[in-house]
Residue frames relative to the residue before (quaternion, step in Angstrom):
aa qw qx qy qz dx dy dz
M 1.0000 0.0000 0.0000 0.0000 0.00 0.00 0.00
W 0.3015 -0.7438 0.5699 0.1760 3.58 -0.93 0.91
I 0.0781 -0.8129 0.5771 -0.0014 3.55 -0.74 1.06
P 0.2470 -0.7689 0.5652 0.1684 3.63 -0.50 1.08
M 0.1446 -0.7811 0.6029 0.0736 3.58 -1.08 0.69
W 0.1909 -0.7884 0.5793 0.0805 3.56 -0.88 0.98
I 0.1425 -0.7984 0.5834 0.0430 3.55 -0.90 0.97
S 0.0794 -0.7707 0.6304 0.0477 3.54 -1.01 0.84
V 0.0394 0.8331 -0.5470 0.0723 3.57 -0.66 1.05
N 0.0517 -0.7553 0.6499 0.0666 3.50 -1.32 0.36
N 0.0654 -0.7950 0.6031 0.0060 3.56 -0.75 1.05
P 0.2613 -0.8190 0.4884 0.1501 3.59 -0.26 1.21
T 0.7756 0.2073 -0.1340 0.5810 3.59 1.19 -0.33
D 0.5047 -0.6156 0.4970 0.3455 3.54 -1.27 0.36
M 0.0464 -0.8323 0.5520 -0.0213 3.53 -0.06 1.33
A 0.3346 -0.7172 0.5722 0.2149 3.55 -0.92 0.88
A 0.5040 -0.6474 0.4749 0.3181 3.57 -0.98 0.82
V 0.2936 -0.7505 0.5714 0.1549 3.53 -1.03 0.88
S 0.3490 -0.7330 0.5422 0.2167 3.57 -0.86 0.89
S 0.2825 -0.7924 0.5165 0.1597 3.57 -0.26 1.27
A 0.5797 0.6006 -0.3814 0.3972 3.58 1.13 -0.53
A 0.7003 0.4675 -0.2658 0.4695 3.57 1.15 -0.62
M 0.6594 0.5050 -0.3024 0.4677 3.57 1.29 -0.01
S 0.4003 -0.7309 0.5027 0.2298 3.59 -0.95 0.84
T 0.7537 0.2354 -0.1559 0.5935 3.59 1.25 -0.39
P 0.6185 -0.5526 0.3861 0.4037 3.59 -1.14 0.55
P 0.4708 -0.6852 0.4701 0.2964 3.61 -0.93 0.83
R 0.6045 -0.5124 0.4470 0.4149 3.54 -1.26 0.32
L 0.5747 -0.6064 0.4190 0.3557 3.55 -1.04 0.74
Q 0.1501 -0.7900 0.5918 0.0557 3.51 -1.02 0.94
A 0.7964 0.1315 -0.0691 0.5863 3.58 1.25 -0.27
V 0.1288 -0.7360 0.6564 0.1036 3.52 -1.30 0.52
V 0.1095 -0.7896 0.6036 0.0139 3.55 -0.77 1.12
F 0.2061 -0.8086 0.5472 0.0654 3.56 -0.88 1.00
D 0.4301 -0.5759 0.6219 0.3108 3.47 -1.36 0.45
M 0.4707 -0.6889 0.4658 0.2948 3.62 -1.16 0.38
D 0.7899 0.3095 -0.1716 0.5009 3.59 0.27 -1.28
G 0.8216 0.2105 -0.1697 0.5019 3.56 -0.85 0.97
T 0.7184 0.3717 -0.2333 0.5397 3.58 1.31 -0.10
L 0.7731 0.2478 -0.1382 0.5673 3.58 0.77 -1.03
I 0.8189 0.1059 -0.0078 0.5640 3.57 0.89 -0.96
D 0.4006 -0.6850 0.5559 0.2476 3.53 -1.26 0.56
S 0.0788 0.8022 -0.5809 0.1131 3.55 -0.17 1.32
S 0.3217 0.8257 -0.4268 0.1805 3.54 1.33 0.29
W 0.7023 0.3980 -0.2805 0.5193 3.59 1.24 -0.13
V 0.7024 0.4893 -0.2994 0.4214 3.60 0.83 -0.89
V 0.6689 0.5020 -0.3216 0.4440 3.62 0.89 -0.82
P 0.6733 0.4632 -0.3275 0.4741 3.67 0.78 -0.83
A 0.6356 0.5357 -0.3401 0.4397 3.61 0.95 -0.81
A 0.6564 0.5068 -0.3113 0.4641 3.59 0.99 -0.82
F 0.6502 0.5019 -0.3174 0.4740 3.59 0.96 -0.81
I 0.6599 0.5256 -0.3193 0.4317 3.58 0.82 -0.99
A 0.6933 0.4750 -0.2833 0.4620 3.58 0.82 -0.98
T 0.6830 0.4986 -0.2975 0.4431 3.59 0.86 -0.94
I 0.6878 0.4811 -0.2933 0.4577 3.58 0.83 -0.95
T 0.6274 0.5228 -0.3346 0.4703 3.60 1.03 -0.71
E 0.6642 0.5110 -0.3006 0.4553 3.57 0.93 -0.91
L 0.7041 0.4505 -0.2583 0.4844 3.59 1.12 -0.65
G 0.6386 -0.5769 0.3116 0.4028 3.57 1.25 0.30
G 0.5050 0.6574 -0.4185 0.3710 3.57 1.24 0.22
P 0.7150 -0.4352 0.3145 0.4477 3.59 -1.27 -0.08
T 0.4598 -0.6278 0.5410 0.3189 3.53 -1.28 0.40
L 0.1843 -0.8414 0.5049 0.0557 3.54 -0.27 1.29
K 0.4037 -0.6516 0.5783 0.2795 3.51 -1.34 0.37
R 0.6634 -0.5289 0.3570 0.3907 3.53 -1.20 0.59
D 0.6691 0.5079 -0.3074 0.4471 3.60 0.89 -0.90
E 0.6108 0.5463 -0.3512 0.4529 3.60 1.09 -0.66
V 0.6516 0.5083 -0.3154 0.4665 3.56 0.97 -0.83
I 0.6628 0.5069 -0.3133 0.4535 3.59 0.84 -0.94
A 0.6541 0.5149 -0.3112 0.4585 3.60 1.00 -0.82
S 0.6583 0.5338 -0.3062 0.4335 3.60 1.17 -0.54
Y 0.4448 0.7220 -0.4519 0.2768 3.61 1.19 -0.21
V 0.6125 0.5721 -0.3538 0.4153 3.59 1.11 -0.62
I 0.5156 0.6513 -0.4196 0.3658 3.61 1.22 -0.30
G 0.6340 -0.5193 0.3492 0.4543 3.58 0.99 -0.78
T 0.8369 -0.1528 0.1358 0.5078 3.55 -1.00 -0.88
P 0.6730 -0.4649 0.3702 0.4404 3.59 -1.24 0.20
A 0.6335 0.5294 -0.3422 0.4487 3.61 0.97 -0.75
A 0.6614 0.5002 -0.3066 0.4673 3.58 0.95 -0.86
I 0.6371 0.5202 -0.3248 0.4669 3.58 1.00 -0.77
M 0.6682 0.4946 -0.3063 0.4637 3.58 0.89 -0.89
E 0.6449 0.5191 -0.3244 0.4576 3.58 0.96 -0.81
R 0.6299 0.5369 -0.3416 0.4453 3.59 1.00 -0.75
F 0.7343 0.4211 -0.2474 0.4715 3.60 0.81 -0.92
L 0.6957 0.4537 -0.2805 0.4811 3.60 1.09 -0.63
G 0.3557 -0.7686 0.4666 0.2550 3.57 1.22 -0.42
R 0.7277 0.3217 -0.2245 0.5626 3.57 1.16 0.55
P 0.5981 -0.5232 0.4364 0.4220 3.59 -1.25 0.22
I 0.2897 -0.7540 0.5575 0.1917 3.57 -1.10 0.58
D 0.4857 -0.6504 0.5132 0.2789 3.51 -1.27 0.59
P 0.6159 -0.5572 0.3946 0.3930 3.62 -1.08 0.58
S 0.6257 0.5405 -0.3498 0.4405 3.59 1.04 -0.66
E 0.6355 0.5352 -0.3302 0.4480 3.58 1.14 -0.59
I 0.6423 0.4732 -0.3315 0.5036 3.60 1.04 -0.64
D 0.5918 0.5436 -0.3629 0.4718 3.59 1.13 -0.58
G 0.6363 0.5287 -0.3178 0.4631 3.56 1.06 -0.77
Y 0.6204 0.5268 -0.3340 0.4755 3.58 1.07 -0.74
H 0.6674 0.4944 -0.3117 0.4615 3.60 0.89 -0.89
A 0.6242 0.5242 -0.3379 0.4704 3.60 1.05 -0.70
R 0.6475 0.5035 -0.3118 0.4795 3.57 1.00 -0.80
L 0.6331 0.5277 -0.3272 0.4621 3.57 1.02 -0.79
R 0.6391 0.5168 -0.3258 0.4671 3.57 0.99 -0.78
A 0.6518 0.5105 -0.3125 0.4657 3.58 1.00 -0.80
E 0.6546 0.5012 -0.3129 0.4716 3.58 0.96 -0.82
T 0.6306 0.5306 -0.3269 0.4625 3.57 1.05 -0.76
A 0.6511 0.5067 -0.3117 0.4714 3.57 1.01 -0.81
L 0.6815 0.4990 -0.2810 0.4556 3.56 1.05 -0.81
R 0.8172 0.2972 -0.1136 0.4805 3.56 0.75 -1.09
G 0.3739 -0.7154 0.4989 0.3155 3.57 1.11 -0.66
V 0.1595 -0.7494 0.6351 0.0975 3.56 -1.26 0.55
H 0.1241 -0.8289 0.5454 0.0080 3.54 -0.83 1.00
P 0.4249 -0.6079 0.5801 0.3367 3.56 -1.16 0.50
Y 0.5554 -0.5996 0.4426 0.3690 3.57 -1.07 0.61
P 0.6092 -0.5610 0.3995 0.3931 3.60 -1.06 0.64
G 0.7983 0.2791 -0.2278 0.4827 3.53 -0.85 1.01
I 0.5082 0.6730 -0.4228 0.3316 3.62 1.20 -0.31
V 0.6798 0.4956 -0.3157 0.4389 3.59 0.74 -1.00
G 0.6729 0.4925 -0.2964 0.4656 3.59 0.89 -0.89
T 0.6401 0.5265 -0.3209 0.4584 3.57 1.06 -0.75
L 0.6413 0.5110 -0.3212 0.4736 3.58 0.99 -0.80
E 0.6424 0.5164 -0.3226 0.4654 3.56 0.99 -0.80
A 0.6622 0.5051 -0.3059 0.4613 3.58 0.98 -0.83
L 0.6953 0.4759 -0.2770 0.4619 3.58 0.95 -0.86
A 0.6187 0.6050 -0.3493 0.3594 3.58 1.00 -0.81
G 0.6287 0.5604 -0.3434 0.4156 3.57 1.13 -0.44
S 0.7988 0.3064 -0.1449 0.4970 3.58 1.16 -0.47
V 0.7935 0.1751 -0.1056 0.5732 3.62 1.15 -0.40
A 0.5346 -0.5633 0.5079 0.3728 3.55 -1.32 0.26
L 0.2218 -0.7763 0.5789 0.1137 3.56 -1.11 0.70
G 0.0385 0.8049 -0.5910 0.0378 3.56 -1.05 0.74
M 0.1678 -0.7581 0.6181 0.1233 3.52 -1.33 0.17
F 0.1191 0.7609 -0.6379 -0.0075 3.55 -1.07 0.64
T 0.0647 -0.8018 0.5914 -0.0563 3.50 -1.09 0.83
N 0.4362 -0.6773 0.5117 0.2987 3.57 -1.17 0.48
A 0.4460 0.6281 -0.4852 0.4137 3.56 1.28 0.25
D 0.4869 -0.6813 0.4574 0.2993 3.58 -1.11 0.59
L 0.7347 -0.4365 0.2957 0.4270 3.54 -1.34 0.17
G 0.6066 0.5626 -0.3533 0.4366 3.57 1.06 -0.68
N 0.6503 0.5050 -0.3128 0.4735 3.58 0.96 -0.84
V 0.6545 0.5209 -0.3168 0.4471 3.56 0.88 -0.97
D 0.6716 0.5047 -0.3063 0.4476 3.58 0.86 -0.93
V 0.6761 0.4842 -0.3035 0.4651 3.58 0.91 -0.88
L 0.7553 0.4485 -0.2333 0.4171 3.56 0.72 -1.10
L 0.7440 0.3786 -0.2345 0.4982 3.60 1.10 -0.53
E 0.4472 0.6367 -0.4878 0.3957 3.57 1.20 0.45
A 0.6487 -0.4926 0.3925 0.4273 3.57 -1.29 0.26
S 0.4305 -0.7154 0.4947 0.2413 3.55 -0.86 0.98
P 0.5265 -0.6349 0.4624 0.3253 3.60 -1.01 0.76
R 0.6593 0.4966 -0.3175 0.4668 3.59 1.19 -0.38
G 0.6490 -0.5822 0.3045 0.3836 3.55 1.21 0.34
I 0.5213 0.5861 -0.4437 0.4335 3.59 1.21 0.17
D 0.2459 -0.8250 0.4945 0.1195 3.57 -0.27 1.24
L 0.1628 -0.8180 0.5480 0.0641 3.57 -0.09 1.29
T 0.4855 0.6368 -0.4592 0.3847 3.58 1.19 -0.05
E 0.5275 0.6083 -0.4130 0.4256 3.59 1.25 -0.27
V 0.6394 0.4831 -0.3141 0.5090 3.57 1.15 -0.64
R 0.7181 0.4706 -0.2653 0.4387 3.55 0.76 -1.05
A 0.5446 0.6500 -0.3982 0.3499 3.58 1.13 -0.56
H 0.6739 0.4810 -0.2956 0.4766 3.57 1.11 -0.57
M 0.7658 0.2790 -0.1174 0.5675 3.59 1.27 -0.36
T 0.1144 0.8836 -0.4463 0.0832 3.53 0.70 1.08
A 0.6762 0.4869 -0.3057 0.4608 3.64 1.12 -0.41
L 0.0611 -0.8183 0.5714 -0.0139 3.54 -0.13 1.31
E 0.0002 0.8307 -0.5540 0.0551 3.56 -0.65 1.09
G 0.3615 -0.6975 0.5715 0.2372 3.54 -1.13 0.69
V 0.2051 -0.7838 0.5798 0.0864 3.54 -1.03 0.83
K 0.6336 -0.5493 0.3782 0.3921 3.56 -1.13 0.61
D 0.5223 -0.6223 0.4866 0.3210 3.55 -1.15 0.71
V 0.1761 -0.7494 0.6257 0.1266 3.52 -1.28 0.48
H 0.6400 -0.6230 0.3165 0.3194 3.53 -1.17 0.59
D 0.8314 0.0441 0.0013 0.5539 3.61 0.92 -0.66
L 0.6936 -0.5188 0.3131 0.3895 3.51 -1.27 0.47
H 0.6289 0.5360 -0.3466 0.4439 3.61 0.98 -0.78
A 0.6746 0.4687 -0.2939 0.4887 3.59 0.90 -0.89
W 0.6170 0.5607 -0.3446 0.4314 3.56 1.04 -0.75
T 0.6605 0.5125 -0.3299 0.4384 3.59 0.88 -0.87
I 0.6596 0.4868 -0.3142 0.4787 3.59 0.97 -0.80
T 0.6956 0.4959 -0.2800 0.4379 3.56 0.78 -1.07
S 0.6615 0.5283 -0.3228 0.4233 3.59 0.89 -0.91
G 0.6662 0.4986 -0.3088 0.4607 3.57 0.91 -0.85
L 0.6824 0.4853 -0.2941 0.4608 3.57 0.89 -0.87
L 0.6519 0.5092 -0.3214 0.4609 3.58 1.02 -0.75
A 0.6097 0.5394 -0.3540 0.4605 3.57 1.04 -0.70
C 0.6589 0.4982 -0.3049 0.4739 3.57 0.96 -0.86
E 0.6350 0.5332 -0.3323 0.4495 3.60 0.98 -0.82
R 0.6434 0.5206 -0.3208 0.4605 3.59 0.97 -0.85
L 0.7119 0.4515 -0.2499 0.4762 3.57 1.05 -0.78
G 0.4354 -0.7133 0.4488 0.3166 3.59 1.22 -0.29
V 0.6043 0.5209 -0.3645 0.4804 3.58 1.12 0.67
T 0.5186 -0.6077 0.4858 0.3547 3.55 -1.29 0.15
A 0.6249 -0.5354 0.4097 0.3938 3.56 -1.24 0.42
A 0.6484 0.5460 -0.3201 0.4231 3.58 1.01 -0.80
S 0.7162 0.4018 -0.2477 0.5141 3.60 1.18 -0.45
T 0.6136 0.5368 -0.3302 0.4757 3.57 1.29 0.40
A 0.2111 -0.7332 0.6296 0.1469 3.56 -1.14 0.72
Y 0.1639 -0.7622 0.6176 0.1033 3.56 -1.02 0.83
V 0.1800 -0.8010 0.5694 0.0428 3.55 -0.72 1.18
G 0.1749 0.7998 -0.5534 0.1534 3.58 -0.63 1.10
D 0.4566 -0.7283 0.4674 0.2066 3.54 -1.29 0.35
S 0.7170 0.3640 -0.2742 0.5274 3.61 1.15 0.38
P 0.6440 -0.5235 0.3767 0.4116 3.60 -1.16 0.45
Q 0.6031 0.5613 -0.3581 0.4393 3.60 1.10 -0.64
D 0.6119 0.5387 -0.3510 0.4607 3.59 1.11 -0.61
G 0.6332 0.5204 -0.3297 0.4685 3.57 1.04 -0.73
E 0.6520 0.5035 -0.3073 0.4764 3.56 1.01 -0.82
T 0.5987 0.5637 -0.3492 0.4492 3.58 1.07 -0.77
A 0.6667 0.5091 -0.2976 0.4559 3.55 0.88 -0.98
H 0.7024 0.4706 -0.2807 0.4544 3.58 0.83 -0.94
H 0.6072 0.5459 -0.3563 0.4543 3.59 1.05 -0.69
A 0.7068 0.4427 -0.2551 0.4892 3.57 1.06 -0.78
G 0.4935 -0.6667 0.4222 0.3657 3.59 1.26 -0.32
S 0.5107 0.6504 -0.4068 0.3883 3.58 1.24 0.50
V 0.5881 -0.5317 0.4641 0.3950 3.54 -1.37 0.10
A 0.2484 -0.7876 0.5520 0.1155 3.58 -0.77 1.06
V 0.0586 -0.8107 0.5819 -0.0251 3.56 -0.68 1.16
A 0.2940 -0.7601 0.5583 0.1554 3.58 -0.76 1.08
A 0.2254 -0.7517 0.6088 0.1161 3.57 -0.81 1.08
R 0.0805 -0.8460 0.5271 0.0075 3.58 -0.23 1.26
W 0.4950 0.6930 -0.4202 0.3133 3.59 1.21 0.14
G 0.6494 0.5320 -0.3333 0.4292 3.63 1.11 -0.44
H 0.7699 -0.1150 0.1072 0.6185 3.56 1.05 -0.79
P 0.5853 -0.5823 0.4095 0.3881 3.61 -1.10 0.54
M 0.0973 -0.7784 0.6193 0.0323 3.57 -0.87 0.96
R 0.2491 -0.8186 0.5005 0.1316 3.55 -0.15 1.28
D 0.7661 0.3087 -0.1668 0.5385 3.56 0.90 -0.91
V 0.0343 0.8064 -0.5867 0.0660 3.57 -0.39 1.24
S 0.2902 0.8012 -0.4822 0.2033 3.57 1.23 0.45
A 0.6324 0.5370 -0.3363 0.4457 3.61 1.20 -0.41
F 0.6867 0.4817 -0.2604 0.4782 3.59 1.30 -0.16
D 0.5092 -0.6270 0.4987 0.3146 3.52 -1.32 0.38
L 0.7869 -0.0665 0.0325 0.6127 3.57 1.13 -0.60
A 0.2667 -0.7493 0.5867 0.1523 3.55 -1.27 0.47
V 0.1360 -0.7838 0.6048 0.0366 3.55 -1.03 0.89
D 0.3540 -0.7824 0.4831 0.1706 3.56 -0.77 1.06
R 0.7963 0.1546 -0.0742 0.5801 3.61 1.10 -0.61
P 0.5813 -0.5996 0.4067 0.3704 3.62 -0.98 0.72
M 0.6739 0.5246 -0.3072 0.4198 3.58 0.92 -0.87
D 0.6267 0.5262 -0.3391 0.4640 3.60 1.27 -0.23
L 0.4824 0.7225 -0.4081 0.2805 3.57 1.25 -0.31
P 0.6585 0.5076 -0.3489 0.4325 3.67 0.76 -0.84
D 0.6618 0.4923 -0.3120 0.4716 3.61 0.93 -0.85
A 0.6581 0.5306 -0.3133 0.4327 3.58 0.92 -0.93
L 0.7282 0.4129 -0.2265 0.4980 3.57 1.11 -0.71
G 0.4853 -0.6838 0.4248 0.3412 3.58 1.27 0.05
L 0.5065 0.6748 -0.3938 0.3647 3.56 1.14 0.63
T 0.5367 0.5937 -0.4279 0.4200 3.58 1.11 0.64
């Protein structure tokens, strides 16, 4: 299965890449990269609702919210829809999903987690910031636009303005390694000097495959098993201290 990965990055300074091979101890962090859903923004109602409605309309099963959330590890929205529909999907059908997602966002609103905007502002002064996600560009555009309910998500996106498409890779394991390394390359830093913040065990594995520090974001939902991570943080505002960036 081919899985496209989209990376969004912002580098406030011209950072020279550090050669971790030449260092006897891990370098000081130069970048923090975030997952999107469940880490930066709370999309836990709008995304499942959009999938449920779209898949039902296309003749697929009527899914429960928890089933949709559990399917995120499959990959892009197209891959998730194909899994539940049992067939390839047409580009117009993924466009229909994005339209439904936009409607759900207008109805319910999407919010950055409390403390996220302030945390990004605090981190931006000392490290490069980035985001990568297995959601597609359509999801990113819808979810990081200004909310119709007045919650300005452009405050989140303002720190990560360069959105780039990256070459597809053949499988999920290769994707996790490649995505982390490409994010670091875009930021001009090494993987070893980067922390990746995410809300699922797969995010911890992604970080370790790339050779980065794995940070569990526990503010979106309780994460009992954090064994895949190097450290766990309960609130966004605690992140700078936890990473030694204060």
